N, CA, C and O atoms as CSV, one atom per row, in Angstrom:
chain,resi,resn,atom,element,x,y,z
A,1,MET,N,N,110.813,119.693,85.700
A,1,MET,CA,C,109.609,118.953,85.409
A,1,MET,C,C,108.902,118.595,86.704
A,1,MET,O,O,109.452,117.869,87.532
A,2,ASN,N,N,107.736,119.079,86.880
A,2,ASN,CA,C,106.906,118.763,88.033
A,2,ASN,C,C,107.634,118.987,89.356
A,2,ASN,O,O,107.578,118.137,90.245
A,3,GLU,N,N,108.318,120.127,89.494
A,3,GLU,CA,C,109.000,120.412,90.744
A,3,GLU,C,C,108.004,120.373,91.891
A,3,GLU,O,O,106.865,120.821,91.760
A,4,GLY,N,N,108.443,119.838,93.001
A,4,GLY,CA,C,107.595,119.790,94.180
A,4,GLY,C,C,106.686,118.579,94.241
A,4,GLY,O,O,106.112,118.300,95.294
A,5,SER,N,N,106.540,117.862,93.164
A,5,SER,CA,C,105.695,116.672,93.211
A,5,SER,C,C,106.576,115.446,93.403
A,5,SER,O,O,107.788,115.498,93.192
A,6,SER,N,N,105.972,114.377,93.795
A,6,SER,CA,C,106.730,113.144,93.972
A,6,SER,C,C,105.892,111.965,93.498
A,6,SER,O,O,104.675,112.066,93.336
A,7,TRP,N,N,106.562,110.866,93.283
A,7,TRP,CA,C,105.891,109.642,92.873
A,7,TRP,C,C,105.349,108.951,94.112
A,7,TRP,O,O,106.002,108.917,95.155
A,8,HIS,N,N,104.175,108.413,93.990
A,8,HIS,CA,C,103.580,107.656,95.080
A,8,HIS,C,C,103.147,106.302,94.537
A,8,HIS,O,O,102.470,106.214,93.513
A,9,GLY,N,N,103.544,105.268,95.230
A,9,GLY,CA,C,103.175,103.931,94.806
A,9,GLY,C,C,101.822,103.526,95.365
A,9,GLY,O,O,101.434,103.942,96.456
A,10,ILE,N,N,101.120,102.720,94.613
A,10,ILE,CA,C,99.869,102.146,95.086
A,10,ILE,C,C,99.896,100.655,94.779
A,10,ILE,O,O,100.583,100.216,93.856
A,11,THR,N,N,99.168,99.903,95.531
A,11,THR,CA,C,99.050,98.480,95.257
A,11,THR,C,C,97.852,98.280,94.348
A,11,THR,O,O,96.724,98.632,94.695
A,12,HIS,N,N,98.108,97.719,93.199
A,12,HIS,CA,C,97.045,97.491,92.226
A,12,HIS,C,C,97.130,96.043,91.773
A,12,HIS,O,O,98.166,95.596,91.281
A,13,HIS,N,N,96.056,95.329,91.939
A,13,HIS,CA,C,96.026,93.933,91.514
A,13,HIS,C,C,95.059,93.805,90.348
A,13,HIS,O,O,93.853,94.002,90.502
A,14,HIS,N,N,95.589,93.480,89.200
A,14,HIS,CA,C,94.762,93.270,88.018
A,14,HIS,C,C,94.686,91.771,87.785
A,14,HIS,O,O,95.710,91.087,87.795
A,15,SER,N,N,93.512,91.270,87.581
A,15,SER,CA,C,93.322,89.820,87.480
A,15,SER,C,C,93.714,89.245,86.123
A,15,SER,O,O,93.667,88.029,85.935
A,16,SER,N,N,94.091,90.082,85.193
A,16,SER,CA,C,94.411,89.604,83.853
A,16,SER,C,C,95.691,88.773,83.853
A,16,SER,O,O,96.726,89.197,84.366
A,17,THR,N,N,95.598,87.587,83.268
A,17,THR,CA,C,96.758,86.718,83.074
A,17,THR,C,C,96.686,86.186,81.648
A,17,THR,O,O,95.691,86.388,80.952
A,18,PHE,N,N,97.728,85.518,81.223
A,18,PHE,CA,C,97.682,84.927,79.891
A,18,PHE,C,C,96.649,83.803,79.819
A,18,PHE,O,O,96.173,83.475,78.732
A,19,ASP,N,N,96.299,83.213,80.956
A,19,ASP,CA,C,95.255,82.186,80.966
A,19,ASP,C,C,93.869,82.787,80.759
A,19,ASP,O,O,92.992,82.137,80.190
A,20,THR,N,N,93.663,84.023,81.215
A,20,THR,CA,C,92.339,84.645,81.111
A,20,THR,C,C,92.208,85.567,79.908
A,20,THR,O,O,91.115,86.059,79.626
A,21,LEU,N,N,93.290,85.808,79.203
A,21,LEU,CA,C,93.303,86.744,78.082
A,21,LEU,C,C,92.675,86.111,76.839
A,21,LEU,O,O,93.070,85.021,76.426
A,22,ALA,N,N,91.704,86.793,76.252
A,22,ALA,CA,C,91.081,86.334,75.007
A,22,ALA,C,C,91.949,86.816,73.852
A,22,ALA,O,O,91.900,87.984,73.465
A,23,MET,N,N,92.743,85.900,73.310
A,23,MET,CA,C,93.711,86.267,72.280
A,23,MET,C,C,94.042,85.036,71.456
A,23,MET,O,O,93.949,83.910,71.945
A,24,ASP,N,N,94.423,85.248,70.218
A,24,ASP,CA,C,94.856,84.151,69.362
A,24,ASP,C,C,95.955,83.366,70.082
A,24,ASP,O,O,96.969,83.948,70.467
A,25,PRO,N,N,95.773,82.060,70.269
A,25,PRO,CA,C,96.743,81.264,71.034
A,25,PRO,C,C,98.165,81.306,70.468
A,25,PRO,O,O,99.129,81.278,71.233
A,26,VAL,N,N,98.308,81.373,69.165
A,26,VAL,CA,C,99.646,81.416,68.564
A,26,VAL,C,C,100.325,82.747,68.896
A,26,VAL,O,O,101.504,82.771,69.250
A,27,LEU,N,N,99.589,83.843,68.784
A,27,LEU,CA,C,100.138,85.156,69.124
A,27,LEU,C,C,100.459,85.237,70.614
A,27,LEU,O,O,101.496,85.773,71.007
A,28,LYS,N,N,99.566,84.702,71.434
A,28,LYS,CA,C,99.785,84.696,72.885
A,28,LYS,C,C,101.075,83.956,73.227
A,28,LYS,O,O,101.878,84.445,74.021
A,29,GLN,N,N,101.277,82.782,72.633
A,29,GLN,CA,C,102.490,82.004,72.902
A,29,GLN,C,C,103.727,82.735,72.403
A,29,GLN,O,O,104.785,82.665,73.028
A,30,SER,N,N,103.603,83.432,71.289
A,30,SER,CA,C,104.719,84.213,70.759
A,30,SER,C,C,105.137,85.311,71.743
A,30,SER,O,O,106.328,85.558,71.934
A,31,ILE,N,N,104.166,85.958,72.355
A,31,ILE,CA,C,104.469,87.005,73.335
A,31,ILE,C,C,105.116,86.399,74.579
A,31,ILE,O,O,106.096,86.938,75.093
A,32,VAL,N,N,104.576,85.289,75.063
A,32,VAL,CA,C,105.158,84.620,76.236
A,32,VAL,C,C,106.595,84.192,75.940
A,32,VAL,O,O,107.479,84.361,76.780
A,33,ASP,N,N,106.829,83.640,74.756
A,33,ASP,CA,C,108.190,83.239,74.374
A,33,ASP,C,C,109.131,84.441,74.349
A,33,ASP,O,O,110.279,84.347,74.785
A,34,ASP,N,N,108.642,85.570,73.838
A,34,ASP,CA,C,109.459,86.781,73.797
A,34,ASP,C,C,109.777,87.270,75.210
A,34,ASP,O,O,110.900,87.692,75.481
A,35,LEU,N,N,108.795,87.213,76.106
A,35,LEU,CA,C,109.024,87.629,77.492
A,35,LEU,C,C,110.028,86.708,78.180
A,35,LEU,O,O,110.882,87.172,78.935
A,36,ASP,N,N,109.928,85.413,77.924
A,36,ASP,CA,C,110.893,84.467,78.494
A,36,ASP,C,C,112.305,84.751,77.978
A,36,ASP,O,O,113.274,84.703,78.736
A,37,ARG,N,N,112.408,85.045,76.696
A,37,ARG,CA,C,113.711,85.370,76.099
A,37,ARG,C,C,114.271,86.644,76.740
A,37,ARG,O,O,115.460,86.723,77.048
A,38,PHE,N,N,113.408,87.631,76.933
A,38,PHE,CA,C,113.808,88.877,77.584
A,38,PHE,C,C,114.350,88.605,78.989
A,38,PHE,O,O,115.408,89.116,79.357
A,39,LEU,N,N,113.629,87.802,79.770
A,39,LEU,CA,C,114.077,87.485,81.125
A,39,LEU,C,C,115.424,86.779,81.127
A,39,LEU,O,O,116.256,87.013,82.003
A,40,GLY,N,N,115.632,85.921,80.151
A,40,GLY,CA,C,116.863,85.145,80.097
A,40,GLY,C,C,118.086,85.918,79.644
A,40,GLY,O,O,119.201,85.402,79.720
A,41,ARG,N,N,117.908,87.126,79.182
A,41,ARG,CA,C,119.035,87.894,78.647
A,41,ARG,C,C,119.523,89.009,79.562
A,41,ARG,O,O,120.295,89.865,79.128
A,42,ARG,N,N,119.099,89.016,80.789
A,42,ARG,CA,C,119.490,90.095,81.703
A,42,ARG,C,C,121.010,90.177,81.858
A,42,ARG,O,O,121.589,91.258,81.748
A,43,ASP,N,N,121.646,89.049,82.111
A,43,ASP,CA,C,123.105,89.053,82.284
A,43,ASP,C,C,123.823,89.446,81.000
A,43,ASP,O,O,124.844,90.133,81.040
A,44,TYR,N,N,123.296,89.016,79.872
A,44,TYR,CA,C,123.897,89.387,78.588
A,44,TYR,C,C,123.913,90.906,78.420
A,44,TYR,O,O,124.937,91.479,78.049
A,45,TYR,N,N,122.789,91.552,78.691
A,45,TYR,CA,C,122.731,93.010,78.566
A,45,TYR,C,C,123.686,93.687,79.541
A,45,TYR,O,O,124.305,94.695,79.203
A,46,ARG,N,N,123.809,93.149,80.732
A,46,ARG,CA,C,124.739,93.712,81.713
A,46,ARG,C,C,126.175,93.600,81.196
A,46,ARG,O,O,126.960,94.542,81.313
A,47,ARG,N,N,126.511,92.436,80.622
A,47,ARG,CA,C,127.875,92.226,80.113
A,47,ARG,C,C,128.229,93.180,78.983
A,47,ARG,O,O,129.365,93.648,78.907
A,48,ILE,N,N,127.277,93.476,78.102
A,48,ILE,CA,C,127.594,94.346,76.969
A,48,ILE,C,C,127.339,95.822,77.273
A,48,ILE,O,O,127.562,96.682,76.420
A,49,GLY,N,N,126.871,96.115,78.491
A,49,GLY,CA,C,126.699,97.499,78.906
A,49,GLY,C,C,125.475,98.194,78.342
A,49,GLY,O,O,125.458,99.419,78.222
A,50,LYS,N,N,124.462,97.438,77.998
A,50,LYS,CA,C,123.221,98.016,77.470
A,50,LYS,C,C,122.116,97.919,78.513
A,50,LYS,O,O,122.132,97.047,79.382
A,51,ALA,N,N,121.162,98.827,78.409
A,51,ALA,CA,C,120.019,98.807,79.320
A,51,ALA,C,C,119.174,97.567,79.055
A,51,ALA,O,O,118.896,97.227,77.905
A,52,TRP,N,N,118.772,96.902,80.120
A,52,TRP,CA,C,117.923,95.709,80.016
A,52,TRP,C,C,116.483,96.184,79.992
A,52,TRP,O,O,115.883,96.446,81.034
A,53,LYS,N,N,115.944,96.291,78.801
A,53,LYS,CA,C,114.573,96.768,78.669
A,53,LYS,C,C,113.935,96.159,77.435
A,53,LYS,O,O,114.606,95.686,76.517
A,54,CYS,N,N,112.642,96.189,77.452
A,54,CYS,CA,C,111.855,95.612,76.373
A,54,CYS,C,C,110.646,96.522,76.168
A,54,CYS,O,O,110.064,97.003,77.141
A,55,GLY,N,N,110.273,96.756,74.946
A,55,GLY,CA,C,109.141,97.639,74.695
A,55,GLY,C,C,108.164,97.045,73.695
A,55,GLY,O,O,108.544,96.307,72.787
A,56,TYR,N,N,106.924,97.379,73.882
A,56,TYR,CA,C,105.859,96.984,72.961
A,56,TYR,C,C,105.050,98.227,72.636
A,56,TYR,O,O,104.789,99.049,73.515
A,57,LEU,N,N,104.660,98.368,71.403
A,57,LEU,CA,C,103.788,99.462,70.992
A,57,LEU,C,C,102.412,98.868,70.729
A,57,LEU,O,O,102.234,98.066,69.812
A,58,LEU,N,N,101.451,99.268,71.534
A,58,LEU,CA,C,100.077,98.783,71.387
A,58,LEU,C,C,99.208,99.930,70.903
A,58,LEU,O,O,99.355,101.066,71.353
A,59,TYR,N,N,98.319,99.633,70.001
A,59,TYR,CA,C,97.418,100.660,69.501
A,59,TYR,C,C,96.061,100.037,69.241
A,59,TYR,O,O,95.939,98.825,69.067
A,60,GLY,N,N,95.055,100.876,69.217
A,60,GLY,CA,C,93.703,100.415,68.937
A,60,GLY,C,C,92.704,101.218,69.735
A,60,GLY,O,O,93.067,101.941,70.663
A,61,PRO,N,N,91.452,101.088,69.371
A,61,PRO,CA,C,90.414,101.839,70.079
A,61,PRO,C,C,90.229,101.320,71.505
A,61,PRO,O,O,90.668,100.218,71.833
A,62,PRO,N,N,89.579,102.117,72.344
A,62,PRO,CA,C,89.311,101.682,73.714
A,62,PRO,C,C,88.532,100.365,73.732
A,62,PRO,O,O,87.676,100.111,72.884
A,63,GLY,N,N,88.857,99.543,74.722
A,63,GLY,CA,C,88.111,98.307,74.910
A,63,GLY,C,C,88.602,97.119,74.107
A,63,GLY,O,O,87.917,96.098,74.040
A,64,THR,N,N,89.772,97.227,73.495
A,64,THR,CA,C,90.268,96.119,72.673
A,64,THR,C,C,91.280,95.237,73.403
A,64,THR,O,O,91.811,94.294,72.814
A,65,GLY,N,N,91.558,95.531,74.688
A,65,GLY,CA,C,92.399,94.651,75.488
A,65,GLY,C,C,93.836,95.088,75.687
A,65,GLY,O,O,94.650,94.309,76.182
A,66,LYS,N,N,94.167,96.311,75.315
A,66,LYS,CA,C,95.553,96.773,75.474
A,66,LYS,C,C,95.973,96.764,76.944
A,66,LYS,O,O,97.035,96.242,77.284
A,67,SER,N,N,95.157,97.331,77.801
A,67,SER,CA,C,95.489,97.380,79.236
A,67,SER,C,C,95.503,95.988,79.848
A,67,SER,O,O,96.335,95.700,80.708
A,68,SER,N,N,94.600,95.128,79.420
A,68,SER,CA,C,94.575,93.752,79.933
A,68,SER,C,C,95.829,92.994,79.516
A,68,SER,O,O,96.362,92.207,80.297
A,69,LEU,N,N,96.304,93.222,78.298
A,69,LEU,CA,C,97.538,92.578,77.847
A,69,LEU,C,C,98.722,93.055,78.684
A,69,LEU,O,O,99.549,92.246,79.105
A,70,ILE,N,N,98.806,94.350,78.925
A,70,ILE,CA,C,99.902,94.887,79.740
A,70,ILE,C,C,99.845,94.302,81.154
A,70,ILE,O,O,100.877,93.936,81.717
A,71,ALA,N,N,98.647,94.215,81.725
A,71,ALA,CA,C,98.501,93.637,83.066
A,71,ALA,C,C,98.910,92.167,83.066
A,71,ALA,O,O,99.576,91.712,83.996
A,72,ALA,N,N,98.520,91.421,82.036
A,72,ALA,CA,C,98.907,90.009,81.946
A,72,ALA,C,C,100.426,89.879,81.847
A,72,ALA,O,O,101.019,88.996,82.467
A,73,MET,N,N,101.047,90.755,81.072
A,73,MET,CA,C,102.503,90.729,80.940
A,73,MET,C,C,103.169,91.040,82.279
A,73,MET,O,O,104.117,90.362,82.673
A,74,ALA,N,N,102.681,92.056,82.972
A,74,ALA,CA,C,103.257,92.427,84.268
A,74,ALA,C,C,103.072,91.300,85.282
A,74,ALA,O,O,103.987,91.001,86.049
A,75,ASN,N,N,101.908,90.680,85.289
A,75,ASN,CA,C,101.680,89.555,86.199
A,75,ASN,C,C,102.600,88.386,85.863
A,75,ASN,O,O,103.146,87.750,86.765
A,76,TYR,N,N,102.774,88.101,84.594
A,76,TYR,CA,C,103.641,87.007,84.164
A,76,TYR,C,C,105.090,87.260,84.587
A,76,TYR,O,O,105.768,86.363,85.089
A,77,LEU,N,N,105.547,88.487,84.377
A,77,LEU,CA,C,106.929,88.847,84.703
A,77,LEU,C,C,107.127,89.164,86.185
A,77,LEU,O,O,108.257,89.241,86.667
A,78,ARG,N,N,106.016,89.347,86.902
A,78,ARG,CA,C,106.047,89.794,88.300
A,78,ARG,C,C,106.721,91.166,88.408
A,78,ARG,O,O,107.526,91.419,89.304
A,79,PHE,N,N,106.364,92.038,87.466
A,79,PHE,CA,C,106.872,93.411,87.434
A,79,PHE,C,C,105.791,94.354,87.931
A,79,PHE,O,O,104.602,94.045,87.858
A,80,ASN,N,N,106.209,95.501,88.433
A,80,ASN,CA,C,105.275,96.547,88.825
A,80,ASN,C,C,104.805,97.308,87.593
A,80,ASN,O,O,105.503,97.376,86.582
A,81,LEU,N,N,103.619,97.873,87.698
A,81,LEU,CA,C,103.084,98.745,86.656
A,81,LEU,C,C,103.062,100.174,87.167
A,81,LEU,O,O,102.822,100.418,88.350
A,82,TYR,N,N,103.313,101.104,86.278
A,82,TYR,CA,C,103.234,102.519,86.609
A,82,TYR,C,C,102.319,103.183,85.603
A,82,TYR,O,O,102.479,103.019,84.393
A,83,ASP,N,N,101.366,103.930,86.111
A,83,ASP,CA,C,100.402,104.633,85.269
A,83,ASP,C,C,100.736,106.112,85.326
A,83,ASP,O,O,100.609,106.745,86.374
A,84,LEU,N,N,101.156,106.655,84.214
A,84,LEU,CA,C,101.553,108.056,84.150
A,84,LEU,C,C,100.487,108.837,83.402
A,84,LEU,O,O,100.218,108.571,82.230
A,85,ASP,N,N,99.885,109.796,84.078
A,85,ASP,CA,C,98.899,110.667,83.450
A,85,ASP,C,C,99.654,111.794,82.760
A,85,ASP,O,O,100.160,112.704,83.417
A,86,LEU,N,N,99.728,111.732,81.452
A,86,LEU,CA,C,100.522,112.708,80.706
A,86,LEU,C,C,99.959,114.121,80.793
A,86,LEU,O,O,100.666,115.084,80.496
A,87,LEU,N,N,98.709,114.259,81.192
A,87,LEU,CA,C,98.150,115.598,81.379
A,87,LEU,C,C,98.778,116.297,82.580
A,87,LEU,O,O,98.739,117.524,82.681
A,88,GLU,N,N,99.359,115.514,83.493
A,88,GLU,CA,C,99.982,116.070,84.688
A,88,GLU,C,C,101.453,116.431,84.475
A,88,GLU,O,O,102.049,117.089,85.328
A,89,VAL,N,N,102.041,116.020,83.371
A,89,VAL,CA,C,103.456,116.282,83.102
A,89,VAL,C,C,103.590,117.644,82.446
A,89,VAL,O,O,102.881,117.965,81.491
A,90,ARG,N,N,104.509,118.438,82.971
A,90,ARG,CA,C,104.741,119.768,82.386
A,90,ARG,C,C,106.107,119.836,81.775
A,90,ARG,O,O,106.490,120.873,81.233
């Protein structure tokens, strides 16, 4: 898969946070609570031998805030984001 190519990191700062996100406050708090629960279970996953990961499936037309939500989540968790152009994957 993509022999000869390599990953290159870039610094990307997205200003989206949960404070700036236009979203139903109850749903927003539910997501924050889920992220906090995820962070708190790292040692548990290590103890049981499972991968420490969390996934969300977002769908909708362009411009509905999917990317802003992901950026807010990454900023909240202080995680890096990776943008994979699937047209480049062979």
